Each structure stands twice: as structure tokens, then as C-alpha cells.
PLY file of the C-alpha trace (Angstrom):
ply
format ascii 1.0
element vertex 171
property float x
property float y
property float z
element edge 170
property int vertex1
property int vertex2
end_header
129.36 122.45 115.97
129.02 123.97 112.55
128.00 122.09 109.44
131.45 122.59 107.94
133.08 120.86 110.94
130.66 117.95 110.57
131.62 117.62 106.91
135.33 117.64 107.83
134.70 114.93 110.43
132.78 112.79 107.92
135.54 113.25 105.33
138.28 112.40 107.84
136.51 109.38 109.35
135.47 107.98 105.99
138.92 108.38 104.45
140.72 107.13 107.56
138.56 104.04 107.97
138.75 103.34 104.24
142.55 103.44 104.32
142.61 101.26 107.46
140.27 98.71 105.89
142.49 98.53 102.81
145.75 98.24 104.77
144.57 95.95 107.58
142.14 93.86 105.55
139.15 92.41 107.36
139.49 94.50 110.51
135.95 95.85 110.09
134.23 92.47 109.73
131.80 93.43 112.48
130.02 95.56 109.85
128.97 92.38 108.01
125.43 92.83 109.30
125.20 95.66 106.74
124.27 93.48 103.79
123.72 95.79 100.85
122.96 92.91 98.49
125.94 93.78 96.29
126.59 90.14 95.58
128.50 87.26 97.04
131.94 88.19 98.29
131.48 91.96 98.01
132.55 93.78 101.17
130.12 96.39 102.46
132.58 98.33 104.62
134.66 99.93 101.83
131.44 101.03 100.14
130.16 102.50 103.42
133.43 104.32 104.13
133.65 105.62 100.56
130.12 107.00 100.87
130.94 108.65 104.23
134.07 110.31 102.81
132.19 111.44 99.70
129.40 112.89 101.85
131.92 115.03 103.71
133.80 116.03 100.59
130.67 116.81 98.59
129.22 118.86 101.43
132.45 120.84 101.81
132.58 121.54 98.09
128.98 122.70 98.06
129.53 125.01 101.05
132.90 126.50 100.23
133.48 126.18 96.48
129.96 126.74 95.22
128.64 128.91 98.05
125.46 126.88 98.52
123.44 127.05 101.71
123.18 124.41 104.43
120.22 122.53 102.92
121.68 122.43 99.42
125.06 121.31 100.76
123.42 118.38 102.57
121.76 117.29 99.32
125.07 117.73 97.48
126.81 115.60 100.12
124.13 112.90 99.90
124.36 112.90 96.11
128.14 112.60 96.29
127.83 109.74 98.79
125.37 107.87 96.58
127.47 108.35 93.44
130.81 107.46 95.04
129.37 104.57 97.06
127.64 103.25 93.95
130.86 103.51 91.96
132.77 101.66 94.69
130.09 98.96 94.82
130.14 98.58 91.03
133.92 98.29 91.12
133.77 95.52 93.74
131.13 93.66 91.75
133.26 93.91 88.59
136.35 92.72 90.46
134.43 89.82 92.00
133.32 88.66 88.55
136.97 88.48 87.49
137.87 86.00 90.23
138.60 82.44 89.25
135.75 80.03 89.62
135.82 77.09 91.93
138.60 74.61 91.25
138.20 70.94 90.74
138.70 67.98 93.00
140.67 64.93 92.02
137.51 62.85 92.53
135.99 64.52 89.46
138.63 62.86 87.28
137.31 59.32 87.91
136.34 57.87 84.54
138.43 60.39 82.59
140.94 59.26 80.01
144.52 60.43 79.83
148.01 59.48 78.78
150.93 58.18 80.80
153.81 60.70 80.88
156.09 58.87 83.36
156.07 55.09 83.32
154.09 53.37 86.05
155.33 50.06 87.40
153.99 47.82 90.11
154.48 49.45 93.51
155.85 52.69 92.03
154.04 55.87 91.09
154.27 57.49 87.72
152.60 60.48 86.10
149.57 60.84 83.87
148.31 63.85 81.91
144.55 64.29 81.73
142.63 66.91 79.79
139.86 68.14 82.09
137.77 71.30 81.85
139.94 72.72 79.10
143.22 72.29 80.98
145.79 69.53 80.97
146.41 68.30 84.48
149.47 66.22 85.32
149.08 64.10 88.42
150.79 61.23 90.20
149.28 57.86 89.47
149.66 54.23 90.42
148.39 51.05 88.85
148.29 47.30 89.31
149.59 46.99 85.76
152.79 48.05 84.04
152.05 51.15 81.96
154.60 52.58 79.54
155.01 56.21 78.57
152.49 57.21 75.90
149.91 54.55 76.73
146.32 55.67 77.15
144.87 55.22 80.62
141.52 55.56 82.33
141.16 56.84 85.90
139.65 54.20 88.19
139.88 55.95 91.55
141.30 58.97 93.35
143.31 58.44 96.53
144.26 61.75 98.11
145.99 63.75 95.38
147.02 60.64 93.50
145.12 58.65 90.91
144.70 54.93 90.46
144.64 54.19 86.75
144.48 51.24 84.43
145.40 50.90 80.76
142.58 51.44 78.29
143.22 47.99 76.86
143.68 45.54 79.73
146.66 43.17 79.27
0 1
1 2
2 3
3 4
4 5
5 6
6 7
7 8
8 9
9 10
10 11
11 12
12 13
13 14
14 15
15 16
16 17
17 18
18 19
19 20
20 21
21 22
22 23
23 24
24 25
25 26
26 27
27 28
28 29
29 30
30 31
31 32
32 33
33 34
34 35
35 36
36 37
37 38
38 39
39 40
40 41
41 42
42 43
43 44
44 45
45 46
46 47
47 48
48 49
49 50
50 51
51 52
52 53
53 54
54 55
55 56
56 57
57 58
58 59
59 60
60 61
61 62
62 63
63 64
64 65
65 66
66 67
67 68
68 69
69 70
70 71
71 72
72 73
73 74
74 75
75 76
76 77
77 78
78 79
79 80
80 81
81 82
82 83
83 84
84 85
85 86
86 87
87 88
88 89
89 90
90 91
91 92
92 93
93 94
94 95
95 96
96 97
97 98
98 99
99 100
100 101
101 102
102 103
103 104
104 105
105 106
106 107
107 108
108 109
109 110
110 111
111 112
112 113
113 114
114 115
115 116
116 117
117 118
118 119
119 120
120 121
121 122
122 123
123 124
124 125
125 126
126 127
127 128
128 129
129 130
130 131
131 132
132 133
133 134
134 135
135 136
136 137
137 138
138 139
139 140
140 141
141 142
142 143
143 144
144 145
145 146
146 147
147 148
148 149
149 150
150 151
151 152
152 153
153 154
154 155
155 156
156 157
157 158
158 159
159 160
160 161
161 162
162 163
163 164
164 165
165 166
166 167
167 168
168 169
169 170
């Protein structure tokens, strides 16, 4: 097998597996043992397949377009693989940083103050709006007391996705 055929195989396998991993998602999860230390949540397989395709493409360019010898084409292929793989890894790291952070749980709202937006009566749920972590959250709430719209409330407990509240000034 000639070096050019090996480059074509590397280019075809790398590109094919890269396309498959993009279309089918986590089909190549068995490569997870290849931990490149790119960061949490960064997949190693697309970086590996990008590097393999770039190795083949860079080697072919060096052989055919630039007329370099076998040794120089291998170094050109390795350089292409490192550059393209590094660029793919940097892209995944940048994309991972753009992901939303962890959400919040309703339990974190205990002790927070809010305002009643839908009246709460005994045995019936209403709605309260609570400013938490820079966002206004509107949640179902119940209370042992009658609470009118616009009254300030404090969260006493969280039960599932619903809150148990009481008025700020107890009647």
C-alpha cells in the first residue's frame, strides 16, 4: 500500500466517522477512555476524528500539491492533525462555556420573599412571584392563611414544585 492510499484512507475514515458522530450523536461513546483533558463535557471523539481527517488531508496536500517527499508529507499531516484537532477542541471548549449553568431547585427558595400574584385561600393554591438569582420565578403556592393579590409573602417550605408561604405580617 502506498503512502497516498494510506492518506486517502485516513481522510475517508476521519471524515466518515466525524459525520456519523455528528448525525448519530453518542454512537462512539466507547472512545470515552480517551480523556484528553479538554474539560468537563467536551467530547473526545470529534476531536480525534477531525485530527484523523486532517492528517490524511494534510498528507495528501503535501504529496500532491506541494510535491514533498514521504517524510515531509508525514510531518505535514501530523501538523495538520494537531492544528485541526486543536481548533476542534478549542471550539468545543468555547461552546461548553456558553452552556447554561446549573438550574435551581425549589428548596433553595425557602426563606425568600416574594409577592402574591394570584390570591391564595385556605385549601386552594395560588401563585407567587419571587425574585431569585436575578430572575423572577412564578410558582404555585399554598398557605394556611388567606393571602390577597399584591401581599408580600415569605417562603416557609417547598413541597414538590409548589411552595408553602405565609404573609410577611402574620394576621
